[in-house]
C-alpha positions in Angstrom: 76.6 -31.2 -149.7 73.7 -32.8 -151.5 71.7 -35.4 -149.7 68.9 -37.8 -150.8 66.8 -37.1 -153.8 63.1 -36.3 -153.9 60.2 -36.6 -151.4 61.3 -39.0 -148.6 59.4 -42.3 -148.2 56.3 -42.2 -146.0 55.9 -38.5 -146.5 53.3 -37.1 -148.9 53.9 -34.1 -151.1 51.6 -31.2 -150.3 48.3 -30.7 -152.1 48.3 -27.9 -154.8 47.5 -24.5 -153.5 44.2 -23.0 -154.6 43.7 -19.3 -154.3 40.8 -18.8 -151.8 37.9 -16.8 -153.2 38.0 -14.6 -150.1 41.6 -13.6 -150.9 40.7 -12.9 -154.5 37.8 -10.7 -153.4 40.0 -8.8 -151.0 42.6 -8.2 -153.6 40.1 -7.0 -156.2 38.7 -4.7 -153.6 42.1 -3.2 -152.9 42.8 -2.9 -156.7 39.4 -1.1 -157.2 40.3 1.2 -154.3 43.6 1.9 -156.0 41.9 2.7 -159.3 39.5 5.1 -157.6 42.4 6.8 -155.9 44.3 7.0 -159.2 41.3 8.6 -161.0 40.6 11.0 -158.1 44.2 12.0 -158.0 44.5 12.6 -161.7 41.5 14.8 -161.6 42.2 16.7 -158.4 45.9 16.4 -157.3 48.4 15.1 -159.8 51.3 15.4 -157.3 49.4 13.1 -154.8 49.0 10.7 -157.7 52.7 10.6 -158.3 53.4 10.2 -154.6 51.0 7.2 -154.4 52.3 5.6 -157.6 56.0 6.0 -156.7 55.4 4.6 -153.2 53.3 1.7 -154.5 55.9 0.9 -157.1 58.7 0.9 -154.5 56.7 -1.1 -151.9 55.9 -4.0 -154.2 59.1 -4.0 -156.2 61.1 -4.1 -153.0 59.1 -7.0 -151.8 59.9 -8.9 -155.1 63.6 -8.0 -155.0 64.0 -8.8 -151.3 62.2 -12.1 -151.8 64.9 -12.9 -154.4 67.5 -11.8 -151.8 66.0 -14.3 -149.4 66.4 -17.1 -151.9 69.8 -16.1 -153.1 71.2 -15.8 -149.5 70.0 -19.4 -149.0 71.9 -20.6 -152.0 75.0 -18.6 -151.3 75.3 -19.8 -147.7 74.3 -23.4 -148.5 71.4 -23.1 -146.1 69.0 -26.0 -145.9 66.4 -24.9 -143.3 64.7 -22.6 -145.8 64.2 -25.1 -148.7 60.6 -25.8 -147.9 59.8 -22.1 -147.5 61.4 -21.2 -150.9 58.3 -21.4 -153.0 56.8 -18.4 -151.1 59.5 -15.9 -152.0 59.7 -17.4 -155.5 56.0 -16.7 -156.0 56.6 -13.1 -154.7 59.5 -12.7 -157.2 56.9 -13.2 -160.0 55.8 -9.6 -159.5 59.1 -8.2 -160.7 58.2 -8.0 -164.5 55.1 -5.9 -163.5 57.2 -3.9 -161.1 59.7 -3.2 -163.9 56.8 -1.7 -166.0 55.4 0.4 -163.1 59.0 1.5 -162.4 59.4 2.6 -166.1 56.3 4.7 -165.7 57.7 6.2 -162.5 60.9 7.1 -164.4 58.7 8.8 -166.9 57.5 11.2 -164.2 61.0 12.9 -164.5 59.9 14.2 -167.9 56.7 15.9 -166.7 56.5 19.6 -166.3 55.2 19.2 -162.7 57.2 16.2 -161.7 57.8 14.6 -158.3 61.4 14.8 -159.2 61.2 18.5 -160.1 63.7 19.5 -157.3 66.5 18.1 -159.5 65.0 18.2 -163.0 64.3 21.9 -162.6 66.5 23.1 -159.7 65.7 26.5 -158.3 65.9 28.4 -155.0 68.7 28.6 -152.4 69.7 24.9 -153.0 69.9 25.1 -156.8 73.7 25.5 -156.8 74.1 22.4 -154.6 71.8 20.4 -156.9 73.6 21.5 -160.1 76.9 20.2 -158.7 75.3 16.8 -158.5 74.2 16.9 -162.1 76.7 14.2 -163.1 74.3 11.8 -161.4 71.0 13.7 -161.2 70.1 13.9 -164.9 67.4 12.2 -166.8 69.7 10.4 -169.3 71.7 8.7 -166.5 68.4 8.0 -164.6 66.9 6.1 -167.6 70.1 4.3 -168.5 70.8 3.1 -165.0 67.2 2.0 -164.4 67.1 0.0 -167.7 70.4 -1.7 -167.2 69.8 -2.5 -163.5 66.3 -3.8 -163.9 67.3 -5.8 -167.0 70.0 -7.6 -165.0 67.8 -8.2 -162.0 64.9 -9.5 -164.2 67.3 -11.9 -165.9 68.8 -13.2 -162.7 65.4 -13.6 -161.0 64.0 -15.4 -164.0 67.0 -17.8 -163.9 66.6 -18.4 -160.2 62.9 -19.3 -160.7 63.4 -21.3 -163.8 66.0 -23.6 -162.4 64.0 -24.2 -159.3 60.7 -25.0 -161.1 62.4 -27.1 -163.8 64.0 -29.3 -161.1 60.5 -30.3 -160.0 60.0 -31.8 -163.5 63.3 -33.5 -164.3 64.9 -33.9 -160.8 68.3 -33.0 -162.1 70.7 -32.2 -159.3 72.6 -29.9 -161.7 70.0 -27.3 -161.1 71.0 -27.1 -157.5 74.6 -26.5 -158.4 73.7 -23.8 -160.9 71.5 -22.1 -158.3 74.3 -22.1 -155.8 76.4 -20.3 -158.4 73.7 -17.9 -159.3 73.0 -16.9 -155.7 76.3 -14.9 -155.1 76.0 -13.3 -158.5 72.5 -12.0 -157.7 73.7 -10.7 -154.3 76.4 -8.6 -155.9 74.1 -7.1 -158.6 71.3 -6.6 -156.1 73.5 -4.8 -153.5 74.7 -2.3 -156.1 71.5 -2.0 -158.0 69.1 -1.7 -155.0 71.2 1.0 -153.4 71.3 3.0 -156.6 67.6 2.6 -157.2 66.9 3.7 -153.6 68.9 6.9 -154.3 67.2 7.6 -157.6 63.6 7.0 -156.6 63.7 8.1 -152.9 66.7 10.1 -151.8 66.7 12.2 -155.0 63.3 13.6 -154.0 65.3 16.0 -151.8 68.4 16.3 -153.9 70.2 18.9 -151.8 70.2 16.3 -148.9 72.2 13.1 -148.8 73.0 10.2 -146.5 75.7 7.6 -147.0 73.6 5.3 -144.9 70.6 5.6 -147.2 70.9 2.3 -149.1 71.3 0.3 -145.9 68.5 2.1 -144.2 66.0 1.4 -147.1 67.2 -2.2 -147.3 66.8 -2.8 -143.6 63.1 -1.6 -143.6 62.2 -3.5 -146.7 63.9 -6.7 -145.5 62.1 -6.6 -142.2 58.8 -6.3 -144.0 59.6 -9.0 -146.6 60.4 -11.5 -143.8 57.0 -10.5 -142.3 55.3 -11.3 -145.6 57.1 -14.7 -146.0 56.4 -15.6 -142.3 52.7 -14.7 -142.5 52.2 -16.6 -145.7 53.9 -19.7 -144.3 51.9 -19.6 -141.0 48.6 -19.3 -143.0 49.5 -22.2 -145.3 50.3 -24.4 -142.3 47.1 -23.4 -140.5 44.9 -24.0 -143.5 46.4 -27.4 -144.1 48.3 -26.7 -147.3 51.6 -27.4 -145.7 52.1 -30.3 -143.3 54.3 -29.6 -140.3 56.6 -32.3 -141.7 57.6 -29.7 -144.2 57.2 -26.4 -142.3 57.1 -26.6 -138.5 57.6 -24.1 -135.6 61.3 -24.2 -136.1 61.2 -23.0 -139.7 58.7 -20.3 -138.7 60.9 -19.3 -135.8 63.9 -18.8 -138.1 62.0 -16.4 -140.4 60.6 -14.6 -137.4 64.1 -14.2 -135.9 65.1 -12.6 -139.2 62.2 -10.2 -138.8 63.1 -9.5 -135.2 66.8 -9.1 -136.0 66.2 -6.6 -138.8 63.7 -4.7 -136.6 66.7 -4.1 -134.3 69.0 -3.4 -137.2 66.5 -1.0 -138.8 66.2 0.9 -135.5 70.0 1.0 -135.2 70.6 2.3 -138.7 67.7 4.9 -138.4 68.9 6.1 -135.1 72.6 6.3 -136.2 71.5 8.3 -139.3 69.5 10.7 -137.1 72.2 11.0 -134.4 74.9 11.9 -136.8 72.8 14.6 -138.5 71.5 16.0 -135.2 75.1 16.2 -133.8 76.6 17.9 -136.8 73.6 20.2 -137.1 74.4 21.2 -140.7 71.5 22.9 -142.5 72.0 20.9 -145.7 71.6 17.7 -143.6 69.0 18.6 -141.0 66.5 19.6 -143.8 65.4 15.9 -144.0 64.1 15.8 -140.5 63.1 19.5 -140.6 60.6 18.8 -143.4 59.2 15.8 -141.4 58.7 17.6 -138.2 57.1 20.9 -139.2 53.7 21.6 -140.9 51.9 18.9 -138.9 54.4 16.1 -139.7 55.8 15.7 -136.1 53.0 13.4 -134.9 53.5 11.1 -137.9 57.2 11.0 -137.3 56.6 9.7 -133.8 54.0 7.3 -135.1 56.8 5.9 -137.3 59.2 5.5 -134.4 56.7 3.5 -132.4 55.1 1.7 -135.3 58.2 0.6 -137.1 60.6 -0.1 -134.2 59.4 0.2 -130.6 56.2 -1.9 -130.9 57.5 -4.7 -133.1 60.6 -4.9 -131.0 58.6 -5.2 -127.8 56.3 -7.8 -129.2 58.9 -10.0 -131.0 61.2 -9.9 -128.1 59.3 -12.9 -126.6 60.6 -16.3 -127.7 57.2 -18.0 -127.9 55.5 -15.5 -130.1 58.0 -16.1 -132.9 57.0 -19.7 -133.3 53.4 -19.7 -134.5 49.9 -18.5 -133.7 47.8 -15.3 -133.6 50.4 -13.1 -132.0 53.0 -13.8 -134.8 50.4 -13.2 -137.5 49.4 -9.9 -135.9 53.0 -8.9 -135.6 53.6 -9.7 -139.3 50.6 -7.7 -140.4 51.7 -4.8 -138.2 55.2 -4.7 -139.7 53.8 -4.7 -143.3 51.5 -1.9 -142.4 54.4 0.0 -140.9 56.3 -0.4 -144.1 53.5 1.1 -146.1 53.3 4.0 -143.7 57.0 4.6 -143.8 57.1 4.9 -147.5 54.4 7.5 -147.4 56.3 9.3 -144.7 59.5 9.2 -146.8 58.0 10.3 -150.1 55.1 12.7 -149.3 57.0 15.4 -147.3 59.8 15.6 -149.8 57.4 15.9 -152.8 55.4 18.7 -151.0 58.4 20.9 -150.1 57.7 24.4 -151.4 54.1 23.6 -152.3 51.1 25.6 -151.0 50.1 22.7 -148.8 53.2 21.1 -147.3 51.4 19.3 -144.5 50.2 15.7 -144.5 46.5 16.5 -145.1 44.2 13.5 -145.7 46.3 11.2 -147.8 43.4 9.3 -149.5 44.9 9.4 -152.9 48.4 8.3 -151.9 47.3 5.5 -149.5 44.6 4.2 -151.8 47.0 3.9 -154.7 49.5 2.1 -152.5 46.9 -0.3 -151.3 45.9 -0.9 -154.9 49.5 -1.9 -155.7 49.6 -4.1 -152.6 46.4 -5.9 -153.6 47.7 -6.5 -157.1 51.0 -7.8 -155.7 49.2 -10.3 -153.4 47.0 -11.5 -156.2 49.9 -12.1 -158.6 51.9 -13.8 -155.9 49.0 -16.0 -154.8 48.4 -17.1 -158.4 52.1 -17.8 -158.9 52.1 -19.9 -155.7 49.2 -21.9 -157.1 51.0 -22.9 -160.4 53.7 -24.9 -158.8 54.2 -27.4 -155.9 54.3 -25.7 -152.5 57.7 -27.3 -151.9 60.5 -28.1 -154.3 59.7 -31.8 -154.4 62.9 -32.9 -156.1 65.4 -30.7 -154.3 68.1 -33.1 -153.0 68.2 -31.4 -149.6 64.7 -32.3 -148.5 65.8 -35.0 -146.2 67.9 -32.6 -144.2 65.0 -30.0 -144.1 62.6 -32.5 -142.5 65.1 -33.1 -139.7 65.4 -29.3 -139.0 65.0 -28.4 -135.3 66.3 -26.0 -132.8 68.0 -26.9 -129.5 
């Protein structure tokens, strides 16, 4: 149901967001680090370069897509509490065109002689017969066509979601809200199918003889946990620095996003453990290879770091009610979760890419991590600039009156 229209009386619209110079400097520093890592990798270790590029592409593109998921779920469920938070994920969605280009470059790796996808582009060894049976899916023509179609659909829907939201700030037409509520479910359907397929193509296919029917949900859960952390951290910082008055975003709004982050910390742990338990119990060689490659050759300690860093520590910290409402503890938890997401992507990609190589261990991942951080810095900079180009709240959304009254009992 649509309520009153525009900014309520006696309530001021927020001041325009100006990207802080310190944030710009930090982003440029991360981008410079990424460029250095890219150059070093191209000169010394092309496979490490591909690992870092693929991981950075997936990290940032998943942030953009899951931000659109956050917005679309709100429209599909007729939610009102998240209206004043919407501009944060909408800004993050602005990365998607760049993500699509970096993804196209990643797809191009499949055509290299020494490709990160070489286990299925040039199958050999004891698992070659298994991989060849999957050739109906694991082939470069299908890979390219699926990526182009999926990304084109997602780009179109994300552009429509953003355009209607921003245009409503100008003309105040309630018709935009109705169209957005129709677009939300459409995006969710395309996203659920497309994201799962892309997760298989870019991540699971790195070990093509292995498979998991839980893979799409597993990748989604971790990315959704981290995206909520990004949205929550940004909202807290905007409130603390005075860009958003607590009339618009208060402890209750923050608490709701933090509860999403906590819920999907639990859900991620549940999915990850179920996947492991089923494979451990069946003990089939073609399935255990995933954990085998992430436990031998020096990977065991990093696997345990992931268990504690991605689930146990965030779960223990976010379990407390008070920490999910505002303050230093919540900010620290958000930063931790985002760092854990960066680490997990390296843990997923690097061991698979190094299978059968002369150095299958983790080594010192300077190239991989620096490239990922370069992607992350560029993503933050693009998102911050997008946030500065529009009002921090949708000032003419007809549901603003209900948002101001949002509270929890």
